C-alpha positions as CSV (number, residue, x, y, z in Angstrom):
1,M,-10.6,85.2,132.5
2,D,-7.1,84.3,133.2
3,E,-6.3,84.2,129.6
4,E,-7.8,87.7,129.1
5,R,-6.0,89.0,132.0
6,I,-2.7,87.6,131.2
7,R,-3.0,89.2,127.4
8,R,-3.7,92.4,128.6
9,R,-0.8,92.6,131.2
10,R,1.7,91.2,128.6
11,S,0.2,93.7,125.9
12,P,2.8,96.5,125.2
13,D,0.2,98.9,126.6
14,D,0.0,97.4,129.8
15,P,1.0,100.1,132.5
16,L,3.7,98.7,133.7
17,N,5.2,97.8,130.4
18,R,4.7,101.0,129.3
19,Y,6.2,102.8,132.4
20,S,9.3,100.5,131.7
21,R,9.5,101.5,128.4
22,E,9.5,105.0,128.6
23,N,12.2,105.0,130.9
24,R,14.4,103.0,129.1
25,E,14.0,104.7,126.4
26,H,14.9,108.1,128.6
27,R,18.2,106.3,129.4
28,G,19.0,105.6,126.1
29,V,18.1,101.9,126.6
30,A,17.0,99.4,123.6
31,P,13.3,99.0,124.7
32,G,13.2,95.4,124.0
33,E,9.9,93.4,124.2
34,P,8.1,92.8,127.5
35,V,8.2,89.8,128.9
36,S,5.9,87.3,127.1
37,V,6.4,84.0,128.6
38,L,6.8,82.6,131.9
39,P,6.3,79.6,133.6
40,P,3.1,78.3,134.9
41,G,2.6,78.1,138.5
42,D,2.9,80.0,141.7
43,F,5.6,82.4,139.6
44,D,3.2,83.3,136.9
45,W,2.1,86.9,138.7
46,E,0.5,87.8,135.6
47,A,-2.3,84.9,136.0
48,K,-2.3,85.3,139.6
49,G,-2.1,88.7,140.8
50,R,-5.4,90.3,141.7
51,D,-6.7,93.7,140.3
52,E,-6.4,95.6,142.9
53,Q,-2.6,94.4,143.2
54,W,-1.5,95.2,139.6
55,F,0.8,97.8,138.8
56,P,-2.2,101.0,138.6
57,D,-2.4,103.2,135.4
58,G,-2.1,106.9,135.5
59,D,0.5,109.5,136.1
60,W,1.1,109.2,139.7
61,R,4.5,109.4,141.8
62,V,3.4,107.8,144.9
63,W,1.3,104.4,144.9
64,L,-0.1,103.7,148.1
65,I,-1.6,100.8,149.3
66,L,-3.6,100.5,152.6
67,A,-4.7,96.9,153.3
68,G,-5.2,94.6,156.4
69,R,-3.0,92.0,157.2
70,G,-2.7,88.8,155.0
71,F,-4.2,90.9,152.0
72,G,-1.0,90.5,150.1
73,K,0.6,93.7,150.4
74,T,4.5,91.9,150.7
75,R,3.8,90.1,147.3
76,T,2.7,92.4,146.1
77,G,5.7,94.6,146.3
78,A,8.3,91.9,145.5
79,E,6.7,91.2,141.9
80,T,6.1,94.9,141.1
81,I,10.0,95.1,142.2
82,R,10.5,91.7,140.2
83,R,8.5,92.6,136.8
84,L,10.1,96.4,136.9
85,V,13.4,94.6,137.4
86,Q,12.9,92.4,134.4
87,Q,11.8,95.5,132.5
88,E,14.5,97.4,133.3
89,A,12.6,99.9,134.5
90,A,15.0,101.9,136.8
91,A,18.9,101.0,137.7
92,R,18.6,101.7,141.3
93,F,15.9,100.7,143.5
94,A,15.5,101.5,147.4
95,L,13.9,99.0,149.6
96,V,12.9,100.7,153.0
97,G,11.1,99.0,155.7
98,E,10.9,99.5,159.3
99,T,14.0,98.3,160.7
100,A,16.9,96.6,158.9
101,A,15.8,93.4,160.3
102,D,12.3,93.8,158.5
103,V,13.9,94.7,155.7
104,R,15.9,91.6,155.3
105,D,13.1,88.8,157.1
106,V,10.2,89.9,155.3
107,M,10.8,92.1,152.2
108,I,14.1,90.3,150.8
109,E,14.1,86.6,152.6
110,G,10.3,86.2,153.8
111,P,8.3,84.0,152.3
112,D,6.4,86.4,149.7
113,G,9.7,88.4,149.5
114,I,11.8,89.2,146.5
115,L,14.3,86.0,146.8
116,Q,11.8,83.5,147.0
117,R,9.8,85.2,144.6
118,S,12.4,85.5,141.8
119,L,13.1,82.4,139.4
120,P,16.8,80.6,139.9
121,H,18.1,82.3,136.7
122,E,16.6,85.8,137.5
123,R,17.1,85.6,141.2
124,P,19.6,88.8,142.5
125,K,22.7,88.3,144.6
126,Y,22.0,89.3,148.1
127,E,25.0,90.7,149.9
128,P,23.3,91.5,153.6
129,S,26.7,93.1,154.8
130,K,26.5,95.5,152.0
131,R,22.5,96.0,152.1
132,R,22.7,95.4,148.5
133,L,20.9,92.9,145.7
134,T,22.5,92.4,142.3
135,W,20.7,91.3,139.7
136,P,22.0,89.6,136.1
137,N,21.2,92.0,134.7
138,G,22.9,94.6,136.6
139,I,20.3,96.4,138.2
140,V,20.8,97.5,142.2
141,A,18.6,97.6,144.6
142,T,19.8,99.0,148.5
143,A,18.1,98.6,151.9
144,Y,17.2,101.0,154.0
145,A,16.1,101.3,157.6
146,G,13.3,103.5,158.8
147,S,14.7,103.6,162.5
148,D,18.0,104.9,160.7
149,P,16.8,107.7,158.2
150,E,20.4,109.4,157.6
151,Q,20.9,106.5,155.3
152,L,18.7,107.7,152.6
153,R,20.7,111.1,152.6
154,G,22.5,111.3,149.8
155,P,21.7,108.2,147.1
156,Q,19.5,108.8,144.4
157,H,16.8,105.9,143.3
158,G,14.2,105.7,140.0
159,F,12.0,103.6,142.1
160,A,11.3,103.0,145.7
161,W,9.1,100.2,147.9
162,V,8.6,101.4,151.3
163,D,7.2,98.5,153.6
164,E,4.4,99.4,156.6
165,L,5.4,103.2,156.4
166,A,2.7,103.7,159.1
167,K,5.1,101.6,162.1
168,F,8.3,103.8,161.5
169,K,9.9,105.4,164.4
170,Y,10.8,108.3,162.1
171,P,8.6,108.2,158.9
172,R,9.0,112.0,158.5
173,E,12.4,112.3,158.3
174,T,13.0,108.7,156.3
175,W,10.0,109.7,153.5
176,D,11.9,113.1,153.1
177,N,15.2,111.9,152.6
178,L,13.7,108.9,150.2
179,M,12.0,111.7,148.5
180,F,14.4,114.0,147.6
181,G,16.8,111.2,146.5
182,L,14.1,109.8,144.4
183,R,15.3,111.7,141.1
184,M,16.7,109.2,138.7
185,E,14.7,108.1,135.4
186,R,12.1,109.8,133.5
187,K,9.5,108.9,136.0
188,P,10.9,107.9,139.7
189,R,8.2,106.5,141.6
190,C,7.8,104.8,144.9
191,L,5.4,102.1,145.9
192,V,3.9,102.4,149.5
193,T,2.4,99.0,151.4
194,T,1.5,99.5,154.8
195,T,-1.4,98.8,157.4
196,P,-3.0,102.3,158.2
197,R,-2.6,104.3,161.0
198,P,-3.4,107.8,161.6
199,I,0.3,109.4,161.5
200,R,0.4,113.0,160.0
201,L,2.4,111.6,157.2
202,L,-0.4,109.2,155.7
203,R,-2.8,111.7,156.2
204,E,-1.0,114.1,154.0
205,L,-0.7,111.4,150.8
206,L,-4.5,110.9,151.4
207,A,-5.0,114.4,151.1
208,P,-7.7,115.1,148.3
209,D,-5.4,117.5,146.4
210,R,-2.5,115.1,146.4
211,T,-3.2,114.2,142.8
212,D,0.4,112.7,142.4
213,V,-1.1,109.5,144.8
214,V,-2.9,106.8,143.7
215,V,-4.7,105.0,146.8
216,T,-5.5,101.2,147.1
217,R,-7.6,99.9,149.5
218,G,-8.1,96.3,150.7
219,S,-9.1,93.7,153.7
220,T,-7.8,90.4,154.9
221,Y,-10.6,89.0,153.7
222,D,-9.5,89.9,149.6
223,N,-7.0,87.5,149.8
224,A,-9.2,84.9,151.6
225,A,-8.8,82.1,148.9
226,N,-5.2,82.1,149.7
227,L,-5.2,82.3,153.4
228,P,-5.3,79.3,155.8
229,Q,-8.6,78.8,156.8
230,A,-7.6,78.1,160.5
231,F,-6.2,81.6,160.3
232,L,-9.3,83.0,159.2
233,E,-11.4,81.3,161.9
234,D,-8.5,82.7,164.2
235,I,-8.6,85.8,163.5
236,L,-12.5,86.1,163.1
237,R,-12.6,84.9,167.0
238,K,-10.5,87.0,168.1
239,Y,-10.7,90.4,166.3
240,E,-13.9,90.7,164.2
241,G,-15.8,93.3,165.6
242,T,-13.1,94.7,167.5
243,T,-10.8,98.5,167.2
244,V,-7.9,96.1,166.3
245,G,-10.0,94.4,163.8
246,R,-10.8,97.3,162.2
247,Q,-7.5,98.7,161.8
248,E,-5.4,95.3,161.2
249,L,-8.2,93.6,159.0
250,Y,-10.5,96.0,157.3
251,A,-7.4,98.7,157.2
252,E,-9.5,101.3,158.8
253,M,-7.7,104.7,159.4
254,L,-8.8,104.9,163.0
255,D,-8.7,108.0,165.1
256,E,-9.0,108.5,168.9
257,T,-11.8,106.6,170.6
258,P,-14.0,109.0,171.8
259,G,-13.5,109.6,175.9
260,A,-10.0,108.6,175.5
261,L,-7.6,111.0,177.8
262,W,-4.9,111.6,175.2
263,T,-4.9,112.8,171.9
264,R,-3.2,112.3,168.5
265,D,-2.6,116.3,168.2
266,M,-1.4,116.0,171.6
267,I,1.2,113.8,171.0
268,D,2.2,115.0,167.8
269,R,2.9,118.3,168.6
270,L,5.3,117.1,171.7
271,R,7.3,114.7,169.0
272,V,11.4,115.0,168.4
273,S,13.5,113.8,166.8
274,E,16.5,113.1,169.6
275,A,16.5,113.6,173.4
276,P,19.4,115.7,174.8
277,K,21.4,114.7,177.1
278,L,19.5,113.3,180.0
279,S,20.2,113.2,183.6
280,R,18.1,110.1,185.0
281,V,16.6,106.9,182.4
282,L,14.4,104.5,183.6
283,I,12.4,101.6,182.3
284,G,8.7,101.1,182.9
285,V,7.8,97.5,183.0
286,D,4.1,96.4,182.9
287,P,4.7,92.2,183.5
288,S,3.4,89.5,181.2
289,T,3.1,86.2,183.9
290,S,2.5,83.7,180.5
291,A,5.1,81.3,180.5
292,N,5.2,80.5,176.7
293,G,4.4,84.2,175.7
294,L,0.8,83.6,174.3
295,G,-0.9,85.6,177.1
296,D,-0.8,89.3,177.4
297,A,2.4,91.2,176.2
298,C,4.8,92.5,178.8
299,G,4.9,96.4,178.6
300,I,8.3,97.5,178.2
301,V,8.7,101.4,178.4
302,V,11.8,103.0,178.6
303,A,12.0,107.4,179.4
304,G,14.2,109.8,180.8
305,I,14.5,113.3,182.1
306,D,16.7,116.2,182.2
307,D,16.6,117.5,185.6
308,A,18.7,120.0,185.5
309,R,17.9,121.7,182.1
310,D,13.7,121.9,181.9
311,S,12.2,118.9,183.7
312,V,10.7,117.3,180.5
313,A,10.6,114.0,180.2
314,Y,11.4,111.9,177.0
315,V,10.0,108.7,175.9
316,L,13.0,106.9,174.0
317,E,11.6,103.1,173.6
318,D,8.7,101.2,173.4
319,A,10.4,97.6,173.4
320,T,7.1,95.8,174.3
321,L,6.8,92.2,173.3
322,H,5.2,88.6,173.7
323,A,7.7,86.4,175.1
324,S,8.1,84.0,178.3
325,P,9.5,85.6,181.4
326,N,13.0,84.9,180.6
327,K,13.2,86.4,177.4
328,W,10.9,89.7,178.6
329,A,13.9,89.8,181.5
330,S,16.5,89.7,178.7
331,E,14.9,92.3,177.0
332,V,14.7,94.6,179.9
333,A,18.3,94.2,181.0
334,R,19.3,94.9,177.5
335,M,17.5,98.1,177.4
336,S,19.1,98.8,180.5
337,R,22.6,98.5,179.0
338,K,21.4,100.4,175.8
339,Y,20.2,103.7,177.8
340,G,22.1,103.2,180.8
341,A,18.8,102.8,182.8
342,G,19.2,103.8,186.7
343,C,16.4,101.6,187.6
344,V,13.3,99.5,186.4
345,I,10.0,100.7,188.0
346,A,6.8,98.3,188.5
347,E,4.1,98.1,191.1
348,A,4.5,95.8,193.9
349,N,0.9,94.6,194.1
350,Q,0.5,94.1,190.1
351,G,3.0,91.3,189.1
352,G,5.9,93.6,190.7
353,A,7.5,91.1,192.5
354,L,7.6,88.4,189.3
355,V,9.9,91.2,188.0
356,K,12.2,90.8,190.9
357,Q,12.2,87.3,190.9
358,V,12.5,87.1,187.0
359,L,15.8,89.3,186.5
360,L,17.4,87.9,189.7
361,A,16.7,84.1,188.2
362,A,17.9,85.3,184.7
363,G,20.9,86.4,186.5
364,Q,20.3,89.8,185.2
365,H,22.1,92.7,186.8
366,V,19.3,95.3,187.3
367,R,18.2,97.6,190.1
368,V,13.9,97.1,190.8
369,K,11.6,99.6,192.3
370,L,8.3,98.4,193.3
371,V,5.6,101.0,193.6
372,N,2.9,100.5,196.3
373,T,-0.2,102.0,195.2
374,N,-4.2,101.7,196.1
375,K,-5.3,104.1,193.5
376,S,-7.4,103.1,190.1
377,K,-5.5,103.0,186.7
378,T,-7.5,106.2,185.7
379,A,-6.3,108.3,188.9
380,R,-2.9,107.3,188.2
381,A,-3.3,108.1,184.5
382,E,-4.6,111.5,184.6
383,P,-1.8,113.2,186.1
384,I,0.0,111.9,183.4
385,V,-2.4,113.2,180.6
386,T,-1.9,116.4,182.3
387,L,1.7,116.4,182.1
388,Y,1.2,116.2,178.4
389,E,-1.5,118.5,177.9
390,R,1.6,121.1,179.8
391,E,4.1,119.9,177.1
392,K,6.4,118.4,179.8
393,V,6.5,114.9,178.0
394,R,7.9,114.5,174.5
395,H,8.0,111.1,171.7
396,V,11.8,110.9,170.8
397,G,10.1,109.3,167.4
398,A,6.9,107.7,166.9
399,F,5.5,104.7,169.0
400,P,2.6,103.4,166.8
401,D,1.5,100.5,169.3
402,L,1.9,102.5,172.3
403,E,0.2,105.8,170.9
404,D,-2.5,104.0,169.4
405,E,-2.9,102.3,173.0
406,M,-2.6,105.8,174.4
407,V,-5.6,107.7,172.6
408,N,-7.6,104.4,172.1
409,W,-8.0,103.4,176.0
410,V,-10.9,104.9,177.6
411,P,-11.3,105.1,181.9
412,G,-12.8,102.2,183.0
413,S,-11.9,100.0,180.1
414,Y,-9.3,97.3,180.2
415,S,-5.6,99.2,180.7
416,P,-3.1,97.7,177.9
417,N,0.6,96.7,178.6
418,R,2.2,99.5,177.4
419,L,0.4,102.1,178.5
420,D,1.0,100.8,182.0
421,A,4.4,100.7,181.7
422,L,4.5,104.4,180.2
423,V,2.0,105.7,183.2
424,W,5.0,104.0,185.6
425,A,7.9,105.1,183.8
426,L,6.9,109.0,183.9
427,S,4.9,108.8,187.2
428,E,8.4,107.7,188.7
429,L,10.6,110.4,186.9
430,M,7.9,113.2,187.0
431,L,5.9,113.1,190.2
432,F,7.2,110.6,192.9
433,S,9.1,112.3,195.4
434,P,11.9,110.8,197.0
435,R,9.7,110.3,200.2
436,G,7.1,109.2,198.3
437,E,5.4,106.0,197.4
438,V,8.4,103.9,196.3
439,Q,9.9,100.9,197.7
440,A,13.6,100.6,196.7
441,M,14.8,96.8,196.1
442,L,18.3,96.4,194.5
443,L,19.1,93.1,192.5
444,N,23.0,92.6,191.8
445,P,23.7,96.3,192.0
446,W,26.8,97.5,189.6
């Protein structure tokens, strides 16, 4: 089986070899021959790559891989780029990740990234300050971040690899700028590797009339033979049969849960790319008491309001993280400095005192307001839902994890951390009066 697979994939009629040859001929470059000899072992992708990881045939523009964690999406992207570079299929490549750190740490330097999957003699020169990879044959790839779509305004490419598109803060703006510049070569193409989330852009790519998109679907278990048994046992125990498992393991495109207070459409229609100048900014915190960061996440959500103009609240950032108290306290302080937040808001009877103590112990100069309430989580959330229904809240960009929690939380169920932090932030901005339920505490004020 492996010998037949290798023979087929080294044939001139293999889709990747044929695609590369057509692009070289379009540029007037000597066709050359497909690589026919590769060393045995882990670098022999022609033998190791599963059929669903292999460059598909057909006249497509976008190859969309929707797959669960551990499927091998990153390896597929890196190996595809490696072989296209070997074949000189394009002169310029784009590597686009959620953030600059994700491109560097996953797509380029990660264990399944481009550098690790390249043989020494073919390994590109990586210049982080220039966001550039240059191969010995002169081919260049440039790194771009989905958090800064303007980077892609202007540059041209012949092939692009986009990783975790569904997690981007600005998926639409990033995608549109990338597509405008994907105009080199005879057949410019794009590979997208992502765990699915029901964002509007993915729905458009999956539309039945998109004949230019070829879709590959897969689950974590498709790659079970190459994953540690302990990892498989752990994820089965934690996530099998759960909503998270359906999305993250089986790569199902999940809509909102029936009975949830928020809907995707409610959030999507209020999304903006930037906020106006804001008169007040604060940070909602739902603290984690885990000493080692392995328990619940610490919910950290930044929001602001323009009191003078339209009394609309803007959700600016979801900085939620799994971390020890010292680390999440540092992150809260960093968000405060980044946005000039006036205070941190937390519930007094649900760990709010911990927020005060941890920030004080960590020497962070942040003002804290503790809210006393005897209302249920549902009673606190419902007025915030009303604000969304009245179009009094905007999301600046996308917050996939937060929005997943919003559209899947049903009253009476466990209230997740990001959602709690959001509710506290928006309640303080939009609902609490100066004489309301707020008890102010000042820690090392400016």
